[in-house]
GUTOR-207926 format. One record per residue (C-alpha): z, y, x; residue in three letters. Coordinates in pm, whole numbers, plus 32768, in hexadecimal, padded with zeros to 4 digits. Last residue first. Layout:
GUTOR-207926
R   zz   yy   xx residu
R    Z    Y    X    Ala
...
END
This chain:
GUTOR-207926
R   zz   yy   xx residu
R 9A35 A845 E260    Gln
R 9B81 A794 E1D7    Val
R 9B53 A6ED E04C    Pro
R 9C3E A80F DF4D    Ala
R 9CA2 A711 DE04    Leu
R 9C35 A5BD DE6C    Gln
R 9CB8 A603 DFCE    Ala
R 9DF9 A665 DF6D    Ala
R 9DF2 A54B DE79    Leu
R 9DC8 A448 DF89    Tyr
R 9EAD A4D4 E046    Lys
R 9FA2 A4BA DF3F    Gly
R 9F4E A365 DF08    Leu
R 9F9D A2FF E00B    Cys
R A111 A38D E01D    Val
R A10E A317 DED9    Leu
R A0D6 A1B2 DF3B    Thr
R A1C1 A1D8 E049    Phe
R A300 A20A DF74    Val
R A2AC A136 DE53    Pro
R A379 9FCB DE96    Thr
R A23E 9EE7 DDF5    Leu
R A19F 9F21 DC90    Arg
R A025 9ED0 DD44    Val
R 9FBB 9DE4 DBFC    Asn
R A097 9EB9 DAFE    Ala
R 9FE2 9FED DB07    Pro
R A070 A0EB DBF3    Leu
R A01F A237 DB0C    Val
R A1B2 A2A3 DADB    Ser
R A208 A25F DBFF    Cys
R A181 A3EC DC54    Asp
R A056 A4A8 DCBB    Cys
R 9FC1 A518 DB58    Val
R 9E9F A627 DB61    His
R 9E42 A748 DA4D    Leu
R 9D20 A7F1 DA96    Asn
R 9C91 A780 D942    Gly
R 9D50 A6E0 D839    Val
R 9CD7 A5AA D83F    Glu
R 9DB9 A53A D93A    Thr
R 9D5E A54D DA89    Gln
R 9DCB A444 DB97    Leu
R 9C4A A468 DC6A    Ser
R 9BFD A353 DBFA    Ala
R 9C4F A38D DA90    Asp
R 9D66 A386 DA05    Leu
R 9DEB A32C D857    His
R 9D29 A1C4 D87F    Arg
R 9CA4 A1AE D9FA    Gly
R 9DA5 A1DE DAAA    Ile
R 9EE4 A186 D970    Gln
R 9FD2 A277 D964    Leu
R A148 A1AB D8D8    Leu
R A106 A0E1 D9A9    Gly
R A247 A0D7 DA63    Gly
R A3AD A0F6 DAB7    Val
R A3FD A077 DBE3    His
R A5AC 9F9A DC04    Ala
R A63D 9F7D DAE9    Ala
R A795 9F38 DAE7    Ser
R A87B 9DD1 DA11    Leu
R A9EC 9E18 DA6F    Asp
R AA78 9DF6 DBAC    Ser
R AAC1 9C38 DBF1    Arg
R AC0D 9BE6 DC97    Ile
R AC69 9B05 DDB7    Val
R ADDB 9AB3 DE13    Gly
R AD4F 99D4 DF2A    Lys
R AC56 99B5 E00D    Ala
R AC10 983D E0EB    Gly
R AAC3 98B9 E147    Ala
R AA30 97A3 E086    Lys
R AAD7 9829 DF43    Ala
R AA02 9929 DF5C    Met
R A8E1 98B5 DFC6    Ile
R A908 97DC DE2F    Gln
R A9B3 98FC DD97    Glu
R A8B3 99C3 DE08    Ala
R A76B 9880 DD8E    Leu
R A860 9873 DC34    Glu
R A81B 99FF DBF3    Gly
R A68F 9A04 DC29    Gly
R A687 98D6 DB40    Lys
R A769 99C0 DA22    Asp
R A68A 9AD7 DA8D    Leu
R A546 9A39 DA11    Lys
R A5E6 9996 D924    Gln
R A642 9B08 D853    Met
R A490 9B5E D8B5    Asp
R A423 9A14 D7C9    Glu
R A4DF 9A42 D6F4    Arg
R A47D 9BB8 D6BC    Thr
R A534 9CEC D735    Phe
R A53E 9DFD D61F    Glu
R A4C6 9F23 D6A9    Lys
R A532 A09F D676    His
R A4C7 A1F7 D70C    Leu
R A560 A340 D6A8    Arg
R A488 A458 D634    Gly
R A519 A48F D4DD    Asp
R A3DB A43A D467    Ala
R A414 A2EF D51E    Arg
R A356 A26F D642    Leu
R A2E7 A101 D5BD    Glu
R A34E 9FD7 D60D    Gly
R A27B 9E91 D6E4    Gly
R A1D6 9E5A D83E    Met
R A231 9D36 D8AF    Gly
R A382 9CF4 D9CE    Asp
R A385 9CC6 DB37    Arg
R A4BA 9C45 DB4C    Ile
R A5E9 9CB6 DC87    Met
R A6ED 9C00 DD28    Val
R A7B3 9CC1 DE08    Gly
R A881 9BFF DF1A    Leu
R A9EA 9C5C DF88    Ala
R AA9F 9C15 E09E    Val
R ABC1 9C9C E148    His
R ACD0 9C63 E25E    Lys
R AC5B 9DF7 E2CA    Arg
R AD18 9E8D E1CB    His
R AE46 9E02 E17F    Arg
R AF0F 9F42 E199    Phe
R AEA0 9F89 DFF2    Leu
R AEEB 9E4C DFC7    Asn
R B044 9E4B DF1F    Ala
R AFB4 9F7D DE82    Ile
R AECD 9E7D DD53    Lys
R AF07 9F61 DC4B    Gly
R AD61 9F3A DC19    Asn
R AD0B A0A1 DC29    Ala
R ADD1 A06E DD4A    Leu
R AD23 9F6B DE07    Met
R AC33 9FDF DDE2    Tyr
R AC54 A146 DE72    Gly
R AD0D A073 DF50    Arg
R ABBA 9FCB DFB4    Tyr
R AACE A0F0 DF94    Met
R ABA4 A1AA E0C2    Ser
R AB9A A083 E191    Arg
R AA15 A035 E17C    Pro
R A9CA 9F2A E0B4    Leu
R A958 9DDC E099    Cys
R A863 9D98 DFFC    Gly
R A7A8 9C6A E07B    Asp
R A6A9 9BB4 DF89    Gly
R A604 9B1C DE49    Val
R A4D4 9B53 DDA1    Met
R A4A5 9ADA DC56    Ile
R A320 9AE1 DC01    Gly
R A2BC 99A7 DBDE    Gly
R A22C 9980 DD10    Glu
R A27F 9ACB DDF5    Glu
R A2B0 9A17 DF38    Ser
R A336 9A9A E055    Asn
R A4D3 9A84 E00D    Thr
R A589 9B77 E05F    Gly
R A5DC 9C5E E1C8    Met
R A612 9DD0 E248    Cys
R A679 9E1B E0CC    Gly
R A7D6 9EE2 E123    Pro
R A7EA 9FBF E279    Phe
R A92C 9F2E E310    Leu
R AA64 9FF6 E366    Asp
R AB32 9EA0 E441    Gly
R AB54 9D59 E44E    Gly
R ACA9 9C3F E489    Arg
R AC60 9AF2 E3A6    Val
R AD8B 9A28 E3B0    Gly
R ADDF 9A19 E2BD    Asp
R ACE3 9A66 E185    Val
R ACFB 9B6F E06B    His
R AC1E 9B69 DF23    Gly
R AB06 9C55 DE7D    Ile
R AA11 9C20 DD7F    Leu
R A8FC 9CFE DD1F    Leu
R A863 9D41 DBF8    Phe
R A6FA 9D73 DB7F    Gly
R A5D0 9DF0 DA58    Pro
R A46A 9E39 DB22    Asp
R A46D 9F6B DA2B    Cys
R A2C0 9F2E D959    Tyr
R A233 A031 D877    Phe
R A1B0 A006 D71A    Gly
R A058 A02C D6CD    Gln
R A083 A13C D60E    Asp
R A111 A1FE D709    Gly
R A048 A375 D706    Val
R 9F02 A30D D622    Gly
R 9F04 A489 D5D3    Gly
R 9F5C A5E5 D6D0    Val
R 9FCD A6D0 D5F8    Gly
R A0AE A7A0 D6C8    Ser
R A1E8 A6CF D63E    Asp
R A112 A5C8 D6A8    Arg
R A126 A606 D7E2    Leu
R A23A A68A D820    Ile
R A2CB A500 D797    Gln
R A1ED A494 D830    Pro
R A255 A4F7 D9AF    Thr
R A3E8 A537 D990    Ala
R A412 A387 D97F    Val
R A339 A2FA DA75    Ala
R A32C A3FA DB90    Gly
R A31F A5B6 DB74    Ala
R A1E1 A5C9 DC1B    Ala
R A103 A65E DB36    Met
R A000 A708 DC15    Ile
R 9F7E A865 DB48    Val
R 9E68 A910 DBB6    Arg
R 9D9D AA78 DBD8    Glu
R 9EFC AB04 DB8B    Gly
R 9FB7 ABD1 DA80    Tyr
R A13F ABC5 DAB5    Ala
R A23C AC13 D9A4    Arg
R A3A1 AC44 D960    Arg
R A493 AC18 D87A    Leu
R A62F AC44 D8D5    Glu
R A78B ABC0 D91A    Arg
R A8B2 AC5C D936    Arg
R AA05 AC16 D998    Arg
R A93F ABC6 DB33    Gly
R A7E5 AC13 DB14    Leu
R A761 AAED DA81    Arg
R A5DD AB18 DA6F    Leu
R A53E AA7A D92E    Glu
R A3CF AA2B D953    Tyr
R A27F AA8C D8C7    Glu
R A153 A9ED D983    Val
R 9FD1 AA6F D9FE    Gly
R 9E8F AAA8 D9BE    Val
R 9E16 A933 D8FE    Ala
R 9CB8 A8FD D8A6    Arg
R 9C8E A87C D70B    Gly
R 9C53 A9EB D6B0    Gly
R 9D65 AAA2 D747    Glu
R 9E96 A995 D787    Val
R A004 AA0A D81F    Leu
R A0C4 A902 D86E    Val
R A207 A8AF D7A1    Lys
R A359 A875 D835    Arg
R A3B5 A8D6 D9B1    Val
R A526 A88E DA3E    Thr
R A529 A9A8 DB19    Ala
R A67E A9B0 DBEF    Arg
R A5C1 A9B9 DD19    Asn
R A494 AABC DD5E    Val
R A3D5 AA3A DECC    Leu
R A29B AB20 DEFB    Thr
R A1C3 AA98 E006    Ala
R A139 AB79 E111    Gly
R A146 AA6D E240    Leu
R A295 AA5E E28D    Arg
R A2D4 AA18 E107    Val
R A1D7 A8F3 E12D    Ala
R A2CF A862 E24A    Glu
R A3C5 A8B4 E1BD    Glu
R A341 A7E3 E0C6    Val
R A2DC A6AA E170    Tyr
R A417 A6AA E208    Ser
R A4E8 A694 E0D4    Arg
R A425 A55A E0A4    Ala
R A4DE A468 E149    Arg
R A4BD A3B6 E26C    Trp
R A606 A2FA E2F4    Ile
R A6B7 A329 E40A    Ala
R A7A6 A3F4 E39F    Glu
R A84B A332 E2F4    His
R A89D A234 E3FE    Thr
R A8D7 A0DE E3B3    Phe
R A8F2 A00D E4F1    Gly
R A932 A083 E679    Gly
R A907 A1CB E663    Arg
R A789 A1D9 E5B1    Val
R A6E5 A327 E60D    Lys
R A5DF A2A4 E6F2    Ser
R A5AA A1B5 E613    Glu
R A4EC A272 E569    Asp
R A4FD A1BC E3DD    Ile
R A3A9 A1D1 E2F2    Met
R A3F1 A022 E2C1    Met
R A30F 9F21 E2F9    Ser
R A2B3 9DBB E26D    Glu
R A439 9D6E E211    Thr
R A4A1 9C4E E319    Lys
R A451 9AD3 E260    Met
R A582 99F5 E18A    Trp
R A457 98A3 E166    Pro
R A584 9802 E057    Leu
R A5DB 96A5 E0EC    Gly
R A77E 9683 E098    Ile
R A78F 96B3 E1E2    Gly
R A6AD 978E E212    Arg
R A758 98B6 E11D    Ala
R A897 9868 E1A4    Ser
R A849 9898 E2E9    Ala
R A7B1 99DE E267    Glu
R A8F2 9A82 E1DC    Val
R A9A2 9A51 E33D    Ala
R A888 9AE1 E3BC    Arg
R A886 9C31 E2D2    Val
R AA10 9C50 E2C2    Gln
R AA15 9C4B E43D    Ala
R A96A 9D59 E464    Ser
R A7AA 9D53 E45E    Leu
R A71C 9ECB E516    Leu
R A72D 9E2D E625    Arg
R A65D 9D37 E5E1    Asp
R A52B 9E55 E5B1    Ser
R A423 9E33 E49B    Leu
R A2F4 9E0B E4ED    Pro
R A256 9EFA E4C8    Glu
R A34F A01F E4F2    Val
R A2E8 A13D E3E0    Met
R A30D A2A2 E467    Pro
R A1D3 A33E E36C    Leu
R A0E0 A3D3 E458    Glu
R 9FD7 A2A6 E4B4    Arg
R A051 A1E5 E388    Arg
R 9FDF A327 E291    Ala
R 9EC8 A33F E329    Glu
R 9E64 A1EC E326    Glu
R 9E9D A1C2 E1A0    Phe
R 9DE4 A302 E13E    Ala
R 9CC8 A290 E1E4    Pro
R 9CD2 A10E E0F3    Gly
R 9D3F A202 DFCE    Leu
R 9BD5 A1BB DF2D    Glu
R 9BF4 A1F5 DDD0    Ile
R 9B35 A158 DD00    Gly
R 9C26 A09A DC07    Met
R 9BA9 9F40 DCA0    Ala
R 9BDE A002 DDEB    Arg
R 9D6A A006 DDDD    Phe
R 9D5C 9ED2 DD78    Ala
R 9CAF 9E75 DEDB    Pro
R 9D46 9F92 DFAC    Leu
R 9E70 9ECE DF5B    Ser
R 9FE4 9F9F DF6E    Pro
R A0D9 9F7C E0B1    Tyr
R A23E 9F3E E067    Glu
R A2E8 A05B E12E    Ala
R A460 9FDA E0F1    Val
R A549 A149 E1AC    Gly
R A673 A129 E0DF    Phe
R A661 A20F DFB0    Tyr
R A724 A330 DF3A    Leu
R A6A6 A481 DF8C    Ser
R A541 A392 DF8D    Thr
R A5C6 A3CC DE34    Thr
R A56A A555 DDFE    Gly
R A4D5 A635 DF27    Gly
R A580 A72F DED0    Thr
R A6C6 A6C5 DDE9    Thr
R A6CC A5E4 DC94    Ile
R A700 A4A8 DD0F    Ala
R A6A3 A332 DC42    Arg
R A72E A208 DBF1    Ala
R A6AD A17F DAEC    Met
R A76E A0FA D973    Ser
R A7C5 9FE6 D8FB    Val
R A8E3 9FC5 D78E    Gly
R A7FD 9F99 D68B    Glu
R A67D 9FEE D749    Ala
R A5F1 A0D4 D833    Val
R A70D A1D1 D876    Pro
R A6FA A2E4 D965    Ala
R A802 A300 DA59    Phe
R A83A A438 DB40    Asp
R A8B7 A444 DCA9    Ser
R A8B6 A59E DD37    Val
R AA17 A600 DD4C    Arg
R AAA3 A49D DD57    Ala
R A9A3 A410 DE89    Met
R AA5B A52D DF55    Tyr
R ABAA A4E5 DEEF    Leu
R ABBC A3E2 DF5C    Leu
R AB3B A3C7 E0B0    Gly
R AA22 A3E5 E181    Asp
R A8FC A550 E161    Arg
R A81E A588 E0D9    Pro
R A7A7 A73E E0BF    Val
R A81E A7AC DF9E    Ser
R A721 A89D DF00    Asp
R A752 A886 DDA8    Ala
R A6CD A7EB DCB8    Gly
R A5C1 A808 DBC4    Arg
R A49A A80E DCAD    Glu
R A388 A8FE DC7D    Leu
R A2AA A966 DD9A    Leu
R A1A6 AA77 DDBE    Leu
R A08F AA47 DE84    Val
R 9F8B AB18 DF69    Gln
R 9EA5 AA47 E015    Lys
R 9E31 AA7D E146    Gly
R 9DDF A948 E157    Arg
R 9F0C A8DD E22D    Arg
R 9FBF A936 E0D2    Ala
R 9F03 A88A E01A    Leu
R 9F92 A74D E0D6    Glu
R A0D0 A7A6 E0A1    Arg
R A0CA A830 DF5E    Ala
R 9FFE A68A DF0A    Val
R A111 A5DC E017    Thr
R A248 A67C DF5C    Ala
R A1A8 A618 DE08    Gly
R A1A3 A4BF DE61    Gly
R A2E4 A456 DF19    Ala
R A3C9 A50A DE6D    Gly
R A3A5 A6EB DE1C    Ser
R A32D A6BD DCC1    Gly
R A248 A7AC DBD9    Val
R A123 A80B DCA7    Val
R A05A A97F DC82    Ile
R 9F44 A9B7 DD1C    Ala
R 9E13 AACF DD4C    Asp
R 9F96 AB6E DD11    Tyr
R 9FA3 ACDF DC39    Glu
R A0A9 ADB8 DBE1    Pro
R A197 ADED DAA8    Ala
R A17E AF3C DA33    Ala
R A30D AFB6 D9AA    Glu
R A38C AF59 D859    Pro
R A483 AE31 D8C7    Ala
R A444 AD46 D739    Leu
R A5B5 AD1C D71A    Val
R A680 ABCC D742    Ala
R A77F AB72 D5FD    Ser
R A8C9 AB55 D679    Met
END
């Protein structure tokens, strides 16, 4: 059924934020704290984050980036932070400064506000993680703790605790308490542009089985729909050059095996790994929480392993691919990995297999290739200025699509910093 444009008068806001992940939630919250009237549009339903296969299946979505390769994301309030595990890599302040963005004040404010664990506490490391650590160091690798994680240790109950991890939903809830309007099941189709300036958005609202086109107007529009959706919406809205330099996606895979004698518990993934990105190859702890482990075993038909979580060890392999590929006419991303990319993946896989063998892992299975972090479709200094504004006036972007290849990392903390920075540009505190 096609959507019909709603006839009622559209309200007007100081800012319209599209997407409620880390970047969008932060901008909405910061602007609401400054007394601005904010409309926050979220494509997904308002599902409360929880640990469990049913929740993950309900909010998960897979966006293709190459033949047979997809990036997992969450379509719900809080975006993909609803599924992530709290790893908080810090952005390079000099790299952003070179692009005209002084991120220092936002960085320090975010560190004070968020529940940061730095350095990583030993109580977050399970027996499985320790087994992988011993094996990696046994073959001469510098296996180190993750720099920091966004976890409230006071909520950790003897192992992995879903509620202990910071989620962007908390910023959304605060923004709403401060007067922001959250609309779920709202898929933005295009930005409304008049006289070279953004004046609002047109979005499709799902009302049960019915779909209705609506328009909302605002002085500013901030796109934070994610690295896949934002470029498509911008291009459909007439913004030029989107994706003309390609993108990166950090492809990788997971190895899982079982070690007799290991009796671990539920655990936080991503706690340890190589401390060097030499050659663009990273190998790290990939041990999974119980619910994700069981989902993985079900998906791979390993029913006999469902209750062997306490014995499993896992390693994630990821590489830094080069810029390339395209944003196709149908809105899909696509790229072909180079020979060098495939050689890096093979080298990382060999290293991971050595660690697994040293640990005594049996029945090792390897996942399909997937993408970890898509970015680079919009470049600061080319498609955006230092206020993250596009060629269209009053139209800004604050999500992974603007993160350049030289600062790519687990993006959540960086997006919070960028959200704070952007809000300060749009509404300076007097």
